Structures are given as structure tokens and as C-alpha cells.
C-alpha positions in Angstrom: -17.3 8.1 -14.0 -21.1 8.1 -13.6 -21.8 11.7 -15.3 -20.3 10.9 -18.5 -22.5 10.1 -21.7 -23.2 6.5 -22.6 -21.4 4.9 -25.6 -24.7 5.5 -27.6 -25.2 9.0 -26.5 -21.7 10.0 -27.7 -22.3 8.2 -31.1 -25.3 10.1 -31.3 -23.7 13.6 -30.5 -20.9 13.1 -32.7 -23.3 12.6 -35.5 -24.6 16.0 -35.3 -23.4 18.9 -37.5 -22.0 22.1 -36.3 -25.6 24.2 -36.4 -26.9 21.4 -34.3 -24.4 21.4 -31.7 -24.3 25.2 -31.3 -28.1 25.0 -30.7 -27.5 22.2 -28.0 -24.8 24.5 -26.4 -27.1 27.6 -26.4 -30.0 25.6 -24.8 -27.5 24.2 -22.2 -26.0 27.6 -21.0 -29.4 29.3 -20.8 -30.5 26.6 -18.3 -27.3 25.9 -16.5 -25.2 28.7 -15.1 -22.2 26.6 -14.2 -22.1 25.4 -17.7 -22.0 29.0 -19.1 -19.1 29.9 -16.8 -17.1 26.6 -17.7 -17.8 27.4 -21.2 -17.1 31.1 -21.0 -14.0 31.0 -19.0 -12.7 28.0 -19.9 -12.9 27.9 -23.4 -13.9 31.3 -25.0 -10.7 33.3 -23.4 -7.4 33.6 -24.2 -4.9 31.7 -22.2 -3.6 34.6 -20.6 -6.8 35.5 -19.6 -7.7 32.0 -18.3 -4.6 31.9 -16.2 -5.4 35.6 -14.8 -9.2 34.1 -13.9 -7.4 31.1 -12.0 -5.1 33.3 -9.9 -8.1 35.7 -9.2 -10.2 32.7 -8.1 -7.2 31.2 -5.8 -6.6 34.4 -4.3 -10.2 35.0 -3.6 -10.8 31.3 -2.0 -7.5 31.2 0.0 -7.5 34.9 1.5 -9.8 33.9 4.4 -7.9 33.4 7.6 -10.8 31.5 9.3 -9.8 28.1 10.5 -11.6 25.2 9.0 -12.1 21.8 10.7 -11.3 18.8 8.9 -14.6 18.6 7.2 -14.8 22.2 5.9 -11.2 21.7 4.9 -12.0 18.9 2.7 -14.7 20.7 1.2 -12.8 23.9 0.8 -10.0 21.5 -1.2 -12.4 19.7 -3.1 -13.9 22.8 -4.5 -10.5 24.3 -5.1 -9.7 21.3 -7.2 -12.9 21.3 -8.8 -12.2 25.1 -10.2 -9.0 24.3 -11.4 -9.2 21.1 -13.3 -11.2 22.1 -16.3 -9.7 25.5 -16.6 -5.8 24.3 -16.2 -6.3 21.4 -18.3 -7.3 23.4 -21.3 -4.7 26.2 -21.0 -1.7 24.1 -19.7 -0.7 22.9 -23.4 -1.5 26.7 -25.0 0.8 28.3 -22.4 2.9 26.0 -20.6 5.4 28.4 -19.1 2.8 31.0 -17.9 1.1 27.9 -16.4 4.3 26.8 -14.5 4.9 30.1 -13.1 1.6 30.2 -11.7 1.4 26.5 -10.5 4.9 27.3 -8.9 3.5 30.0 -6.8 0.4 27.7 -5.7 2.8 24.8 -4.9 5.0 26.8 -2.6 2.1 28.9 -1.0 0.6 25.2 0.0 1.9 25.3 3.5 0.5 28.8 4.1 -2.9 28.1 2.9 -2.9 24.9 5.1 -1.8 26.7 8.4 -5.7 27.5 8.7 -6.9 24.0 7.8 -7.4 21.0 9.6 -5.8 18.6 7.2 -5.9 15.5 9.4 -8.6 13.6 7.1 -6.3 13.8 4.1 -8.5 15.3 1.9 -6.3 18.0 0.5 -4.2 15.3 -1.3 -6.2 15.5 -4.6 -5.6 19.3 -4.9 -1.9 19.0 -3.8 -0.8 16.4 -5.6 -2.8 17.9 -8.9 -1.1 21.0 -8.6 2.4 19.2 -8.3 1.7 17.2 -11.0 0.5 19.6 -13.6 3.2 22.0 -12.6 5.9 18.9 -13.7 3.5 18.4 -17.0 4.0 22.2 -17.7 7.8 22.2 -17.1 8.1 19.1 -19.4 6.3 20.6 -22.6 8.9 23.4 -22.5 11.3 21.8 -24.7 13.2 24.7 -25.7 14.3 25.6 -22.0 18.1 24.8 -21.1 18.1 21.1 -19.3 20.2 22.5 -16.5 17.4 25.1 -15.8 14.7 22.4 -15.8 16.7 20.1 -13.3 17.2 23.0 -11.2 13.5 23.9 -11.0 12.4 20.2 -10.2 15.4 20.3 -7.4 14.3 23.3 -6.1 10.6 22.2 -5.8 11.6 19.1 -4.4 13.4 20.7 -1.6 10.7 22.9 -0.9 7.7 20.6 -0.6 6.3 17.3 0.1 7.0 16.0 -3.1 8.8 13.0 -3.0 10.9 11.9 -5.9 10.9 8.3 -6.1 11.3 5.6 -9.0 7.7 5.3 -10.0 7.1 9.0 -10.2 10.5 9.5 -12.3 9.7 7.0 -14.5 6.4 8.5 -15.4 8.1 11.7 -16.8 11.5 9.9 -18.0 10.5 10.3 -21.6 9.3 13.8 -21.2 12.3 15.3 -19.8 15.1 12.7 -21.0 18.0 10.9 -19.6 20.2 14.1 -19.5 17.8 16.1 -17.7 17.6 13.4 -15.0 21.4 12.9 -15.0 21.6 16.8 -14.2 19.0 16.4 -11.5 20.6 13.4 -9.8 23.8 15.3 -9.7 22.3 17.8 -7.8 20.9 15.6 -5.2 24.5 14.0 -4.9 26.4 17.4 -4.5 23.7 18.3 -1.6 24.3 14.8 0.1 20.7 13.6 -0.8 21.9 10.2 -1.7 18.6 8.5 -1.5 17.2 10.5 -4.2 20.5 10.4 -6.1 20.7 6.6 -6.2 16.7 6.3 -7.0 17.4 8.3 -10.1 20.5 6.4 -11.1 19.0 3.2 -10.7 15.7 4.6 -12.8 18.1 5.7 -15.6 20.2 2.9 -15.3 23.5 4.5 -14.5 25.5 1.9 -13.0 28.8 3.7 -13.4 27.5 6.5 -11.2 26.2 3.7 -8.7 29.9 2.2 -8.9 31.4 5.7 -8.1 29.1 6.0 -4.8 30.0 2.6 -3.7 33.8 3.2 -4.2 33.7 6.8 -2.4 31.9 4.8 0.5 29.3 7.2 1.4 27.2 7.1 4.7 25.9 3.5 5.9 22.4 3.4 5.1 23.0 4.8 1.6 25.9 2.8 0.8 23.8 -0.3 1.3 21.0 1.1 -1.1 23.5 1.9 -3.5 25.0 -1.9 -3.5 21.7 -3.3 -4.0 20.4 -0.9 -6.8 24.0 -1.7 -8.4 23.7 -5.2 -8.2 19.9 -5.4 -9.3 21.2 -3.3 -12.5 23.9 -5.8 -13.3 21.4 -8.6 -12.9 19.2 -6.8 -15.4 22.2 -6.2 -17.5 23.0 -10.2 -17.8 26.0 -9.7 -15.6 24.7 -11.8 -12.8 28.2 -13.2 -12.1 29.8 -9.6 -11.1 26.5 -9.2 -9.0 27.2 -12.1 -7.0 30.7 -10.9 -6.3 29.7 -7.7 -5.3 26.7 -9.0 -3.0 29.0 -11.7 -1.6 31.8 -8.8 -0.9 29.6 -6.5 0.6 27.9 -9.1 3.0 31.1 -10.2 4.2 31.8 -6.7 5.3 28.4 -5.6 6.5 26.3 -7.4 9.1 22.8 -7.5 7.8 20.7 -10.0 9.3 18.7 -7.8 11.6 18.5 -5.0 8.9 15.5 -4.4 6.7 18.1 -4.7 3.7 18.6 -8.2 4.7 15.7 -9.9 2.5 16.3 -7.5 -0.5 20.1 -8.4 -0.3 19.7 -12.2 -0.2 16.9 -12.2 -2.7 19.1 -10.6 -5.5 21.7 -12.9 -4.5 19.5 -16.0 -5.0 18.3 -14.4 -8.4 21.7 -13.9 -9.4 22.9 -17.5 -8.8 19.6 -18.8 -10.5 20.8 -16.8 -13.5 24.1 -18.3 -13.5 22.7 -21.9 -13.4 23.9 -22.4 -9.6 20.9 -24.2 -8.6 22.4 -26.1 -5.6 23.7 -22.4 -4.2 20.5 -20.7 -4.6 19.0 -23.5 -2.7 21.3 -23.0 0.1 20.9 -19.3 0.3 17.0 -19.8 0.4 17.3 -21.9 3.4 20.1 -19.6 4.9 17.5 -16.5 4.1 14.4 -18.5 5.6 16.3 -19.3 9.0 16.9 -15.4 9.6 13.4 -14.2 9.6 11.1 -17.5 8.3 9.9 -15.3 5.2 7.7 -17.7 3.4 8.9 -16.3 0.0 12.4 -18.0 0.5 10.7 -21.5 0.8 8.7 -20.9 -2.3 11.9 -20.1 -4.3 13.5 -22.9 -3.0 10.5 -25.2 -3.9 10.6 -23.8 -7.6 14.2 -25.1 -7.8 13.4 -28.8 -6.6 11.6 -31.8 -8.1 8.0 -33.0 -6.9 9.7 -36.2 -5.5 11.9 -33.9 -3.4 8.8 -31.8 -1.9 8.2 -33.7 1.2 11.7 -33.6 2.1 11.8 -29.9 1.6 8.8 -29.1 3.7 10.0 -30.9 6.5 13.6 -29.3 6.3 11.7 -26.0 6.7 9.2 -27.0 9.1 12.0 -28.4 11.3 13.8 -25.2 11.0 10.8 -23.1 12.1 10.1 -24.9 15.1 13.5 -23.9 16.8 12.1 -20.3 17.1 9.0 -21.5 18.9 5.4 -21.9 18.1 4.4 -18.9 16.4 7.2 -19.1 13.6 6.0 -22.7 13.1 2.2 -21.8 12.8 3.1 -19.0 10.6 4.9 -21.3 8.3 2.0 -23.9 8.5 -0.8 -21.4 7.6 1.5 -19.9 4.8 2.3 -23.5 3.6 -1.5 -24.2 4.1 -0.6 -27.3 6.0 -4.0 -27.3 8.1 -3.5 -31.0 8.7 -0.5 -30.3 10.7 -2.1 -27.1 12.3 -5.4 -29.1 13.4 -2.7 -31.9 15.0 -0.9 -28.9 16.7 -4.3 -27.4 18.3 -5.6 -31.2 19.2 -2.4 -31.9 21.1 -2.2 -28.7 23.1 -2.5 -28.9 26.8 -4.9 -27.1 28.8 -2.6 -24.4 29.9 -1.7 -23.8 25.9 -5.0 -23.8 25.0 -5.8 -20.9 27.5 -3.0 -19.1 26.0 -3.7 -19.9 22.3 -4.7 -16.5 21.2 -1.5 -15.0 22.9 0.5 -17.6 20.7 -0.9 -17.2 17.4 -1.8 -13.3 17.7 -5.5 -12.2 16.4 -4.7 -12.1 12.6 -3.0 -15.6 12.6 -5.8 -17.1 14.6 -8.5 -15.8 11.9 -6.5 -16.9 9.0 -5.6 -20.1 10.5 -9.3 -20.8 11.5 -10.5 -19.8 7.9 -8.1 -22.4 6.4 -9.0 -25.2 9.0 -12.8 -24.9 8.1 -12.2 -25.1 4.4 -10.0 -28.1 4.7 -12.6 -30.1 7.0 -11.1 -29.0 10.2 -14.2 -27.3 11.8 -13.5 -28.2 15.3 -10.4 -26.6 15.5 -11.6 -23.9 13.5 -14.5 -23.3 16.1 -12.2 -23.8 18.8 -9.9 -20.8 17.6 -12.8 -18.3 16.9 -14.2 -19.1 20.6 -10.6 -18.5 22.1 -10.5 -15.1 20.1 -14.0 -14.4 22.0 -12.9 -15.3 25.4 -9.6 -13.2 25.1 -11.6 -9.9 24.4 -14.1 -10.7 27.2 -11.5 -11.8 29.7 -9.7 -8.4 28.9 -12.8 -6.5 29.2 -11.8 -4.8 26.2 -15.4 -3.2 25.0 -14.2 -1.4 21.9 -13.3 -5.0 20.4 -16.8 -6.3 21.1 -17.7 -5.9 17.5 -14.9 -8.2 16.6 -15.6 -10.6 19.1 -19.1 -10.9 17.9 -18.0 -11.4 14.2 -15.7 -14.2 15.7 -18.7 -15.9 17.5 -20.9 -15.8 14.3 -18.0 -17.3 12.4 -18.0 -20.0 14.9 -21.6 -20.5 14.4 -21.1 -20.9 10.3 -18.3 -23.3 10.8 -20.5 -25.5 12.7 -23.0 -26.2 9.9 -20.4 -28.8 8.6 -20.5 -30.9 11.7 -22.2 -34.2 12.3 -21.1 -34.4 15.7 -19.1 -32.5 18.4 -16.5 -34.6 19.4 -16.2 -33.4 22.9 -16.3 -29.6 21.8 -19.2 -27.9 23.8 -22.4 -27.3 22.0 -23.2 -23.6 20.7 -25.5 -23.3 23.6 -23.6 -24.9 26.4 -20.7 -22.6 25.3 -22.8 -19.6 25.4 -24.2 -20.3 28.5 -20.9 -21.1 30.0 -19.7 -17.9 28.5 -22.7 -15.7 30.0 -22.3 -17.1 33.4 -18.9 -15.6 33.4 -19.4 -12.6 31.6 -23.1 -11.8 32.3 -22.2 -8.1 33.4 -21.1 -7.3 30.0 -24.4 -6.1 28.9 -23.2 -4.3 25.7 -21.5 -7.5 24.3 -24.7 -9.6 24.7 -26.8 -6.8 23.1 -24.6 -6.7 20.1 -24.8 -10.7 19.8 -28.5 -10.6 19.9 -28.4 -7.9 17.4 -26.0 -9.6 14.9 -26.7 -13.1 15.3 -30.1 -14.5 14.7 -31.8 -17.4 16.8 -30.0 -16.2 19.9 -31.8 -14.5 22.6 -30.5 -13.4 26.1 -32.4 -13.3 29.6 -31.8 -13.3 33.0 -31.8 -16.9 33.0 -28.8 -17.2 30.6 -28.9 -17.8 26.7 -31.3 -19.4 24.3 -29.8 -20.7 20.9 -32.6 -21.9 18.7 -30.5 -24.2 16.0 
């Protein structure tokens, strides 16, 4: 943070004796009211008095019913956050139980406080997640509280707030609460049919038996899929890949997942399990099968890792041929991800006039930009310029003025790419292209004004566009 002391300043400060430090503190608080308040309220009060001060200040700041717009709301939550941090961070370890009680009130009061605020900008998040996380820390510090009580408190807060229990969050506090507390918490979620959370916790604490039990009870569809996948993943981690293969193969026989968002995860686990078991050929088959479902490049990458260099050319052709079956888009995606820009250049060069006119529709905006960048880097600047110009044409043909800034950026890129050209090879020069564009779209004044502003050496007049190369 920019306001912290430098390393050299810290070294000098730590070298001072007690008397010198007291003298410095006196000077600071005499000249800085905020420093005086922070010192007196945060460090020179008993814990219970600090908490009373926090509660008093909180009530004072939140009692107003005046509606705050998003800008005012951001300031409000930022100031509330700044007020709490130095005070709570100082008191939480000394009085965790009292801190937890106060923080719980604030957490549960958030919806009420937010009713009179425009929270659309998200400026409330730092404050909100700070009080949530600090509440959890205060609870975790109470080592003498019965674990079932702790689990119930966690569960109740989770049910009443936006607080989302996920594996990442849970693992942050796994050592603080211990596995027994998490088991009890998981059981509460399970009893209330909150299966997603129950599965996430079971996975986080490596409870394969519980996941197996959930599978055998055949819980509702989306959760049973998640349970199967979590169970299989833990089996693989436990060096029981052979069992994971049986579980996953049996599961996919009974469930149609090809169009499901879970398909990639299932196939990735199945491939991993076969690799762990030394079943390289089976893993390759699965990679190709998975690729044919949604043409995800990651499955080609795994496939490639399983073959010798001498087999690479044949493998590329196998996957390219497969991607062509679903039309040009999948084929182009694969070429870009494979960085096969020689083949992409060949594809563009061989396009018919009708296909050239619809190239942005075929590629999509992102793929056209990614493709042009790769083409230029690999020396295929003519095709790169063609794609960027196609993007410009598409925006102007639609008259989509809100995208003019992107069209100008694409136009500028086409100028950058041309620096590597020794000749135009049938491609229109910039001046010819610009004047043709102007003739067709001269009434789009805001576009041409932006062109003049963003691209040097271009001037636009009544007679057309002048480009000084």
C-alpha cells in the first residue's frame, strides 16, 4: 500500500527506544485528529468499550432512511468499512465471543441497510465480505464452544445471507474449525436437502463414504451427477483410479450427458483415471470421443501428450478432419487454438466472394481478432489485414455507432499489420480501401471524426480520405 512506511523507515522506527516513540506519538496526535481518534478508541480502550464504540458508530451511520444513489452508496460502505477495520482487527482476538455477537447482528442487518442504497455498482462488497469473514474468524477463535453449536451457527448464517459456502472458502478455515465441525455442518445441509453444499463439504474433507452413500440413495438428478464426479475425483486422488473408472463408466451408461455442462468434467476425470492406470490407448480414444462432442481444444492437448512426436502430424489431421464435420466455425477455432495459421491463411485465401462478404458472421468478432493477430505474427499479414477490414465493414454496414470505437481500433490494427508488407498482392492499398469505404459510408460522420482523432496521417474532407503513408 502506498501509505505504508518504507523498509528503511521501518528499520529506523524500530531502533527508537520507548521514550522516543512516546514523544513521536504525542506529536502525531497533536497534529492529526484522526490519528488521535484511532489511538484512543482502538488501542486505549477495553475490548468491551471498543465494541460499544463500534456498535454506536454503526447505528449512527445506518439509521438514516435517505436514499443514496450508487455513488453515495459506494462512499457510505467504504467509510463504514474503513471505520470498522482498525477497531475490529484490534479487538477480535481479545473478545471473540462478543465480537461474533455484534458482527452477526451486522451481517443479518445488511439487507435492511441496503434497502435505501443503490448497490448496483458493487461498492458494498468489500464491507459485506469483511464483516462475514471477520464473523467467521471470531467464531473460529472460540475453541471451547461445542462443535455442534458452531456448525449450527455457520449453517444459520449461510441460510440467511448471500454467504456462499464453496470449497475454496471452506478450505480457508478447515484447520481453524476442524473436520468434525465440517462433518456436522455437512450433515445439516444434507438434512435440509441442500445437496450442493453437502457435496462440496464432503469433497473438501475427503469424505468418500458420505458421497458414496448419497449416490446409493439416488438423490435428485443434478446433485447425483455432482456427487458421482466428486466421488470419482477423490478415488483418483486416493490412488484408486481403477475404481474411479468403474464408477464413471457405469454412470455414463445410465445418464445421457453429451449435451450437459458436466460432460467435460466427466470425460476429463475418465481420461485422467485411465492415464493413471497406464491405459494410454483407451485414454486417447476417450480424448477423441470427448473432442467430437464439443471440439474443446484441451482434449487435443491431452491426446498430444500421450503420443510420440512422429505421430503428431497424423493426430493433427485426425482432429482437423473431425472439426470440419461441424462446419467452418469449429474448424477455424481449432486452427487458431492449434496456432496453425498457415492453414488459416490458406482457408482465407481460398474463400469465394460470397464467403468473404460473410467472413465476420462465420468467424465471430473475437475469433476474427484472435485469428488476425496470429496471422500477422506468423507472416500472413495480407489475411490479417483482410480480417480487420472485414470487422470494420461489418460494423459500418450495420450502422452500429456504439461499436465505432472498435471498428476504428480494427482499422488502426490493419495499418500496423501493413508495415511488414513489401507489396499488396492484389489487396487494396490503405488509401484505396479508405476512399471506397468513405464513398459507401460518408454520412457516418462520427465514425470518420473518430478515425481522424485516433489514426495519425489520415484526414477526411469533402473529396474523400487522404492518407499520408
